[in-house]
C-alpha positions as CSV (number, residue, x, y, z in Angstrom):
1,M,34.8,36.6,-1.6
2,A,37.8,34.3,-1.6
3,L,37.9,34.4,-5.4
4,A,37.7,38.1,-5.5
5,K,40.5,38.4,-2.9
6,A,42.7,35.9,-4.9
7,R,42.3,38.2,-8.0
8,S,42.9,41.4,-5.9
9,L,39.3,42.4,-6.3
10,G,36.6,43.3,-3.8
11,F,33.2,41.8,-3.5
12,G,30.1,43.2,-1.7
13,V,26.4,43.7,-2.2
14,K,24.0,46.7,-2.6
15,L,20.8,46.4,-0.6
16,T,18.1,46.9,-1.9
17,N,17.0,49.9,-4.0
18,T,13.3,49.1,-4.6
19,L,11.1,46.0,-4.4
20,G,8.8,45.2,-7.3
21,T,5.2,44.5,-6.2
22,V,1.8,44.0,-7.8
23,N,0.2,47.2,-9.0
24,N,-3.2,46.7,-7.4
25,K,-3.9,50.4,-6.8
26,G,-3.9,51.5,-10.4
27,A,-2.0,54.7,-9.5
28,L,0.7,53.9,-12.0
29,P,0.5,52.4,-15.5
30,G,1.6,48.7,-15.9
31,D,1.3,45.6,-13.8
32,E,4.1,46.5,-11.3
33,M,4.8,49.3,-8.8
34,Y,7.8,49.6,-6.5
35,M,8.1,49.7,-2.8
36,S,10.8,52.1,-1.5
37,G,11.6,54.3,1.4
38,R,10.5,53.6,5.0
39,A,8.2,50.7,4.0
40,L,11.3,48.9,2.6
41,F,13.5,49.5,5.6
42,P,12.4,46.5,7.7
43,L,12.8,44.1,4.7
44,S,16.2,45.5,3.6
45,I,17.8,45.7,7.0
46,N,16.7,42.1,7.7
47,V,18.2,41.0,4.4
48,A,21.4,42.8,5.5
49,A,21.3,40.9,8.9
50,L,20.7,37.6,7.2
51,L,23.7,38.1,4.9
52,S,25.9,39.4,7.7
53,R,25.2,36.3,9.8
54,A,26.0,34.1,6.9
55,F,29.3,35.9,6.2
56,D,30.3,36.6,9.8
57,G,30.1,40.4,9.2
58,K,32.8,40.2,6.5
59,L,30.6,40.9,3.4
60,P,30.7,44.6,2.6
61,I,27.2,46.0,2.3
62,S,26.2,49.2,0.5
63,Y,22.7,50.2,1.7
64,S,19.8,52.1,0.4
65,G,16.5,50.5,1.5
66,G,14.7,53.2,3.5
67,A,17.6,55.1,4.9
68,S,16.6,58.4,6.4
69,Q,17.4,60.9,9.1
70,L,15.4,58.7,11.5
71,N,17.7,55.6,11.1
72,I,20.9,56.6,9.3
73,R,23.0,56.7,12.4
74,E,21.8,53.3,13.6
75,I,22.5,51.8,10.1
76,F,26.0,53.4,10.0
77,D,26.8,52.2,13.5
78,T,26.4,48.6,12.4
79,G,29.3,49.1,10.0
80,I,27.2,49.2,6.8
81,R,28.5,51.7,4.3
82,P,28.1,53.5,2.0
83,I,24.5,54.5,2.8
84,T,22.5,56.2,0.0
85,M,19.1,57.8,0.0
86,A,16.6,58.6,-2.8
87,T,13.0,58.3,-1.8
88,D,13.3,60.5,1.3
89,L,15.0,63.2,-0.8
90,L,12.1,63.3,-3.3
91,K,9.5,64.1,-0.6
92,P,8.8,67.6,0.5
93,G,11.7,69.0,2.5
94,G,13.9,66.0,1.5
95,Y,17.0,67.9,0.6
96,L,16.7,70.0,3.8
97,R,16.8,66.8,5.8
98,L,20.3,66.0,4.6
99,S,21.8,68.4,7.1
100,E,20.0,66.5,9.9
101,C,21.5,63.2,8.5
102,M,24.9,64.8,8.7
103,R,24.4,65.9,12.3
104,E,23.3,62.3,13.1
105,L,26.4,60.9,11.5
106,E,28.7,63.3,13.3
107,K,27.4,61.7,16.5
108,A,27.9,58.2,15.3
109,D,30.5,55.9,16.9
110,G,31.0,53.6,13.9
111,W,33.6,55.6,12.0
112,N,36.5,53.2,12.5
113,M,34.7,50.0,11.9
114,T,36.2,47.7,9.3
115,Q,33.4,45.1,9.2
116,I,29.8,44.7,10.1
117,D,28.8,44.3,13.8
118,V,26.5,41.3,13.3
119,E,25.0,41.5,16.9
120,R,24.2,45.2,16.5
121,L,22.7,44.7,13.0
122,N,20.6,41.8,14.3
123,A,19.2,44.1,17.1
124,L,18.4,46.9,14.5
125,A,16.8,44.3,12.2
126,E,14.6,43.1,15.0
127,K,13.7,46.6,16.1
128,A,12.9,47.7,12.5
129,V,9.9,45.4,12.2
130,S,7.9,47.2,14.9
131,M,9.4,50.8,15.2
132,D,6.8,53.5,14.8
133,Y,8.7,55.0,11.8
134,T,8.0,51.8,9.7
135,Q,4.3,51.5,10.5
136,K,1.5,52.6,8.2
137,Q,-0.2,54.7,10.8
138,W,2.9,56.9,11.1
139,K,2.1,58.4,7.7
140,P,-0.7,61.0,7.5
141,E,-3.7,60.0,5.4
142,E,-3.8,63.1,3.2
143,R,-2.0,62.9,-0.1
144,I,0.8,65.3,-0.9
145,D,0.2,67.0,-4.2
146,T,1.4,70.3,-5.8
147,G,-1.9,70.6,-7.7
148,E,-0.2,70.8,-11.1
149,P,2.1,68.7,-13.2
150,L,5.8,68.7,-12.2
151,P,8.1,70.2,-14.7
152,L,10.6,67.9,-16.5
153,L,13.6,70.0,-15.2
154,D,14.1,72.0,-12.1
155,C,11.4,70.2,-10.2
156,Y,12.3,71.5,-6.7
157,V,8.7,72.3,-6.0
158,A,7.0,72.2,-2.6
159,P,3.2,71.5,-2.2
160,A,1.2,74.5,-1.1
C-alpha cells in the first residue's frame, strides 16, 4: 500500500468471486466446479476479516462472495465497498430482489466510513459461520428447473 501511495496509486483487493472445488457430483463437465453465493459468504467474509486485521482496516476491499439482500447491509456497515452480486441475481426472482437490497442500504449507517471497521467485520465474520442463511438446511431440497433448455439470449425465464 505504501508503494502504491508513493506512486499516487491505490491498492485494494476483490473478494472472492468463486472458489474452485472438486467436481464430485458430475453435474458439470470437467474436474472442477465453483462454489458461489451464500455457501461462499462465511469463507469470503472471514478472509475479509483476516485481511482487515492484518492491515488495521486500511486495505480497501471490494466484495462479492455471497452478498445478498440478507446480508448486504451488514457487509456495507463494516466499510466494505463496492459490493457486487451475481449468483443471487441468477436465481429465480433475483433481479426483483435488487430493490430490497437498495431498501436495506438506505437504512445503513456506514455511508460516511473511510476505512473498514475491523471490530464490526470480525463480529460479522464470526456470525456468518452459523447464521441460518449460510446453512445447507436453509435451502429447499427440490431442484429449480425450467423444464427446457435456457435460450442463449434473453434468458429472463422463471421456472413454472
